[in-house]
C-alpha positions in Angstrom: 100.8 71.9 114.9 103.6 71.8 112.4 104.3 75.0 110.5 104.1 74.8 106.7 107.7 75.3 105.7 106.7 75.6 102.0 105.3 79.1 102.8 108.1 81.6 102.2 108.5 84.6 104.6 107.9 87.0 101.8 104.5 85.5 100.9 101.6 87.8 101.5 98.6 86.6 103.4 95.3 88.4 103.3 92.7 88.8 106.0 89.2 90.1 105.3 88.3 93.4 107.0 84.8 94.7 107.2 84.7 98.3 106.0 83.0 99.1 109.3 86.1 98.0 111.1 88.4 100.6 109.6 89.2 103.2 112.2 91.2 106.4 112.7 94.1 105.8 115.0 95.2 109.1 116.4 98.3 107.5 117.9 99.8 106.7 114.5 98.0 109.5 112.6 96.2 107.4 110.0 93.4 105.0 109.4 93.9 101.3 110.0 91.8 98.2 110.6 90.4 97.7 114.1 92.3 95.2 116.1 89.0 93.2 116.2 89.6 92.4 112.5 92.5 90.1 113.6 90.7 88.3 116.3 91.0 84.5 116.4 87.9 82.4 115.7 86.0 82.1 118.9 87.1 79.2 121.0 90.2 78.5 118.9 93.8 79.6 118.5 93.2 80.2 114.7 92.6 83.1 112.4 91.5 82.4 108.8 93.6 84.0 106.0 94.0 83.7 102.2 97.5 82.7 101.2 99.0 84.9 98.4 101.2 82.2 96.8 98.2 79.9 96.3 96.1 82.8 95.1 98.8 83.7 92.5 99.3 80.1 91.4 95.6 80.0 90.6 95.9 83.2 88.5 93.6 85.1 90.9 93.9 88.7 91.9 93.8 89.7 95.6 91.3 92.5 94.7 88.7 89.8 94.2 88.6 89.5 98.0 87.1 93.0 98.3 83.4 93.9 97.8 81.1 96.7 99.0 81.1 95.4 102.5 84.7 94.2 103.0 88.3 94.7 101.8 91.4 92.8 102.8 94.5 93.5 104.7 97.9 92.1 103.7 100.8 91.1 105.9 103.9 89.1 105.1 104.2 85.6 106.5 107.6 86.6 107.9 106.1 89.4 109.9 103.3 87.1 111.3 106.0 84.6 112.2 108.0 87.3 114.0 104.9 87.7 116.2 105.3 84.1 117.3 102.5 82.8 115.1 102.5 79.8 112.8 101.1 79.9 109.3 99.6 76.7 107.8 97.8 75.8 104.6 94.2 74.6 105.1 92.3 74.7 101.8 88.6 74.5 102.1 85.9 74.0 99.4 84.9 77.7 99.4 88.5 79.0 99.3 91.3 76.8 98.0 93.9 79.4 99.0 92.7 79.3 102.7 95.1 79.1 105.5 95.3 79.6 109.2 97.4 81.8 111.5 97.8 79.7 114.6 99.0 80.9 118.0 98.2 82.8 121.1 95.8 85.7 121.0 95.9 89.0 122.7 94.8 92.6 122.2 98.5 93.7 121.9 99.0 91.1 119.1 95.9 92.1 117.2 96.9 95.8 117.5 100.4 95.0 116.2 98.9 93.2 113.2 96.4 95.9 112.5 99.1 98.7 112.6 101.3 96.7 110.2 98.5 95.7 107.8 98.5 97.1 104.3 95.1 97.7 102.5 94.8 95.9 99.2 93.0 98.9 97.8 96.0 101.1 98.7 94.6 103.4 101.4 92.5 102.5 104.5 90.6 105.8 104.6 89.6 105.5 100.9 88.6 101.8 101.5 86.5 102.9 104.5 84.6 105.4 102.4 84.0 103.0 99.5 81.1 101.3 101.2 
């Protein structure tokens, strides 16, 4: 797997998060997505994401990823790469801005991503209550 070098480190990537997967983390004193929200697709080393640069080039707003059942978490590509993950473009018919985060999977990695994730709606607790 060759990493997509055209994706800058500062590019945001977005991962859908079910509003039911937003949890209170007493260790960090705030709400965040459950680590399960960052689990790789079963039987693969891939996690689907939406690439912010492609979304922006299409004139789309990340808020359109949210609805009454889900919101989205944002992370920078650079942070994801620092976790020894590779980011690749993989457009699909349903989502031209689709990409994959590729690499090993562990509970520790998923928790690290969940703790770093920023809610596109601004606040995880408010997003949880918006359902």
